[in-house]
Structure formats: C-alpha cells, structure tokens
NUTOR-554452 format. One record per residue (C-alpha): x, y, z; residue in three letters. Coordinates in steps of 0.2 Angstrom, whole numbers, plus 5000, padded with zeros to 4 digits. Each point is the difference from the previous one (the first is absolute). Layout:
N
XYZALA ...
//
This chain:
326
499749415297UNK 499549985018UNK 498149985002UNK 498749955014UNK 498549894997UNK 499050154996UNK 500850004982UNK 499749824998UNK 498550034990UNK 499549924983UNK 498350054990UNK 499550095015UNK 500249865012UNK 501249975013UNK 501249844997UNK 501249955014UNK 501749964996UNK 500849845007UNK 501350005013UNK 501849994993UNK 501149925014UNK 499449825004UNK 501549915010UNK 499549885015UNK 500649965016UNK 500149825003UNK 500449915017UNK 500649854991UNK 501550114992UNK 499449984982UNK 500350184997UNK 501350135005UNK 498850075013UNK 499849905015UNK 498950055015UNK 501150085014UNK 499750115016UNK 500050194995UNK 500849974982UNK 498450074991UNK 499150165001UNK 498250044993UNK 499750164993UNK 498250045002UNK 498650145000UNK 498749995012UNK 498850064988UNK 500449884987UNK 498849855000UNK 501449894991UNK 501350055013UNK 498849975014UNK 499649824995UNK 501949975005UNK 499950095016UNK 498549895005UNK 500849844995UNK 501650065011UNK 499050035014UNK 499049855000UNK 501649894998UNK 500850095013UNK 501550064991UNK 500150175006UNK 501749975007UNK 500749914986UNK 499450114985UNK 500250195003UNK 498850134993UNK 500450174991UNK 498450124998UNK 500050124986UNK 499150175000UNK 498249984995UNK 500050154989UNK 500849994983UNK 501250124998UNK 501250064986UNK 501449874997UNK 501250104988UNK 500850175001UNK 499750014982UNK 498850134996UNK 499549904984UNK 499749835010UNK 498350015008UNK 500049845009UNK 499349995017UNK 500149855011UNK 500449925017UNK 501450085009UNK 500949975017UNK 499650195005UNK 499750015018UNK 498750125007UNK 499250025016UNK 498349984992UNK 500549814996UNK 501449965015UNK 499949814992UNK 501150054986UNK 501649915001UNK 501650024991UNK 500949904985UNK 500349835007UNK 501649984989UNK 500950125009UNK 500450114984UNK 498950155007UNK 498949994983UNK 498650125001UNK 498649924989UNK 499449834995UNK 500450044983UNK 502050035005UNK 499949835008UNK 499349924985UNK 501450094990UNK 501449955010UNK 499549825003UNK 499149964985UNK 500250134987UNK 498950004983UNK 498350005007UNK 498850144999UNK 498749945012UNK 500650025019UNK 498749915010UNK 499949925018UNK 500149895008UNK 501949964998UNK 500949845007UNK 501750065002UNK 501649895004UNK 501250105011UNK 501449865000UNK 500250024980UNK 499350164997UNK 498649954988UNK 498150004998UNK 499449835003UNK 498150034993UNK 498850134998UNK 498449894997UNK 498950015016UNK 499049844996UNK 501949915000UNK 500650095014UNK 498649945011UNK 500349814996UNK 501850015004UNK 499650075016UNK 498749875004UNK 501149864995UNK 501950045000UNK 500350085017UNK 499149875011UNK 501849965010UNK 499950185006UNK 498150045001UNK 499250025016UNK 498549914993UNK 500649874988UNK 498549915002UNK 499050124992UNK 499849954982UNK 499150124988UNK 500149904985UNK 499649825005UNK 500449864988UNK 498149935000UNK 499550184996UNK 501350084988UNK 498949954984UNK 498550095007UNK 501050155007UNK 500750024983UNK 498349994991UNK 499350145012UNK 501650104998UNK 499850014981UNK 498250084999UNK 500250095018UNK 501650094992UNK 499250034984UNK 498350065005UNK 500350085018UNK 501950045003UNK 500350064983UNK 498350044996UNK 499950165012UNK 501650074991UNK 499149964982UNK 498650095006UNK 500950165007UNK 501450004989UNK 498949994984UNK 500050154988UNK 498549964989UNK 498149965006UNK 500049824992UNK 501549935008UNK 499550075016UNK 498149924998UNK 500949834996UNK 501050015015UNK 498950075013UNK 498549874995UNK 501349865001UNK 500550065017UNK 498349995008UNK 499549854992UNK 501549935009UNK 499650075016UNK 498249934998UNK 500849834997UNK 501150025015UNK 498650055011UNK 499149834995UNK 501649915004UNK 500250075017UNK 498249985005UNK 500349815000UNK 501949995008UNK 501150105012UNK 501450024987UNK 500250014981UNK 500649834996UNK 499549905016UNK 498950025015UNK 501449975012UNK 501650034991UNK 500650204999UNK 501149994984UNK 501050134989UNK 498550024990UNK 499250085014UNK 501450125003UNK 500050044981UNK 498250055002UNK 500050085016UNK 501350144995UNK 498850074986UNK 498549985010UNK 500850115015UNK 500450134988UNK 498250004992UNK 498950115008UNK 501450135006UNK 500750024982UNK 499449894986UNK 498250055002UNK 500450194996UNK 501750014993UNK 499949864987UNK 498050034998UNK 499649835007UNK 498450065006UNK 498749894996UNK 500149925018UNK 501050025014UNK 500849845010UNK 498950055013UNK 498549974990UNK 500549814999UNK 499549915016UNK 501249864997UNK 501550094993UNK 499950155014UNK 500149875013UNK 501349894992UNK 501250164998UNK 499750045020UNK 500449825003UNK 501649994991UNK 500550175006UNK 499749945018UNK 501249844999UNK 501650055010UNK 501250094991UNK 499050054985UNK 499550175006UNK 501750065001UNK 500349984981UNK 498650124997UNK 500350195001UNK 498650084994UNK 500950185000UNK 501249954988UNK 498649904989UNK 498950164999UNK 501450124999UNK 501049914986UNK 498649964988UNK 499150195002UNK 501850095000UNK 500949904987UNK 498849994985UNK 499850174993UNK 499149944984UNK 498749945010UNK 500150125016UNK 500950164993UNK 499850105016UNK 500749865011UNK 498550025012UNK 499849865013UNK 498149965004UNK 499549995018UNK 499249835001UNK 499249885001UNK 501449945013UNK 499449815000UNK 500149935018UNK 500849824996UNK 500049965020UNK 498049995001UNK 499449825003UNK 499749884987UNK 498949864998UNK 501449874992UNK 500049895015UNK 498449934994UNK 500949894989UNK 500949915013UNK 498549955010UNK 
//
C-alpha cells in the first residue's frame, strides 16, 4: 500500500526506510550510465532537505547546464482517484502560488511522483525525492541523495564549470564519512524522529539526542570554520546546512524541537549564514516552499494547515566566520 514517511512508525517512533534504487553514473564506463550533457534530470522538492543537498552540489560544481532540474509542488496532494486510496504526496501540479513547479521530465505527462515511480520502477510503496532520471534509457538511476551528491561531485568533471571543486577530497573521506554518520542519525534524521514520533518516550529520546548533537556541533564550530576542516568546505557541511537552514522556521515549532533555536547558538547561527552566503547556495533555499510544505502537508501534526507568520530568519546578515582565515 502506498504510504508516506509519516506511516513509518514502530513502537511510536519514526524509522526511516532505506532508498531502493542505487545505480551509479560512472565516468570510467563501468556501469551502463555514463556522464553526458543533458542526459540526466533531477526531480526535486525545494522544501526537501535531502533533495536540496543535490541542488547545492549541482550549483557548486557548475552543473546547471549539464543536468536539468524539475521542481515538484511543495504541498502533498492526493495521488490516486481511488476514494479508498488516501495516499498524498509530491505532484507536478503547477499553480500560480508556486511558479517554480515543472512538468514530468520523461515526456509522458505524468501528474505525480507516484505515477513516475509506478511507470519506471513499479513495486515501490514510498515515492520520494530526489530522483536522478536517465532520459536516454527512460530509467531511474538513483533515489538516494547521499549517493547522488557523490556522483555529481566526482563523475561529471568533464562537463563541470568548476571541476576543481572537490566536496569529498580523498584525504578527508574517512573523516567526512565519520561525521556524516552521526550528523545523519541525530540531526538530519533526528528532527524527523522528533517530529514524527507518536509516543512520548521515542520523542524524548530523539529530541535529547538531537540537542546533544547540536551542542557538540557548536563546540566543533567554535574551533574551525567548517565541519571537518578549517579550510575545506565539504559535503559534510552541505548535509548539515540543509537541516540547520530549516530549523528555526520549521523544526522548532512543527517538529517540537524547541529546546533551543539555531539563533541561540552563536557558532551554528554564524555558520549557517556563512554557508548560505557561498555563491550559488542561496538559490537552493526557498523558504516559502519549505514553510508551506511542512505546515500544509502533515495533517496529523497540523490538522488545519495553518502556516505560521515567522520567524523569517535573515541569512544575509553578516557572519563572523572569516575570523578563522586570519
């Protein structure tokens, strides 16, 4: 049965399912998927932190003219005409409210991401973004963001505007993987485990682990500019940033992560502004899509779909992170 992440709950706690489609694009020709101009398309939600990772790497590598992007509507909508099928999810429904929304990149005029999966990878019951789609073979290459960002970083250098940018350099891979593991568990996924919990104890466990991790990050970022290096911005920073940039506007209230705001952490708040102000990154952050998606797509959490008025964080304010380069 079709379902969303809100149904992935065991013993009152949220348990995220693993992505199912894990093929790779390889520049060495070792797979059926090779990097080519305009062969691949990314289907993303501007609201989704996992999809936004891919947008950030795409822009930092200068791949905008190499891999096209289709944006879905941020508001979950019903995906089946069957009155007994109550699944709601991502759609290609265009509206004046969200002019960024595009059309099905396969050319089949599909109306929902669910239809997209049912056509190109039938049998799944979770219809997630991002999706990396091969237009040449009409197949889904991958729907796991952590793998997509590594492909974008390393496999398209022949076409990249900024091939010298390496977000996962060999000398830092081990440390990046180590940091990614606990940041994913306690922060990236931690906000969801807090927000989607259906019993008090799983919520307590998740939210305390989240803030312990944020406290740890505050200490790390008091000592160096970036997460794994004082001088090298990496994919670990992108993976952290996409959660932090949503935190005060959404997770504090909607997901009950309200012990502290990112604004209450001097180093984390300056760090978020520092990353946001890297050329290109601001274009991957759409606060309207973010705020409206969460508050209008989770009726079990916000049954009336009321969108709060604030806080409206200004990420263009000056930061103090340049102190680490002096």
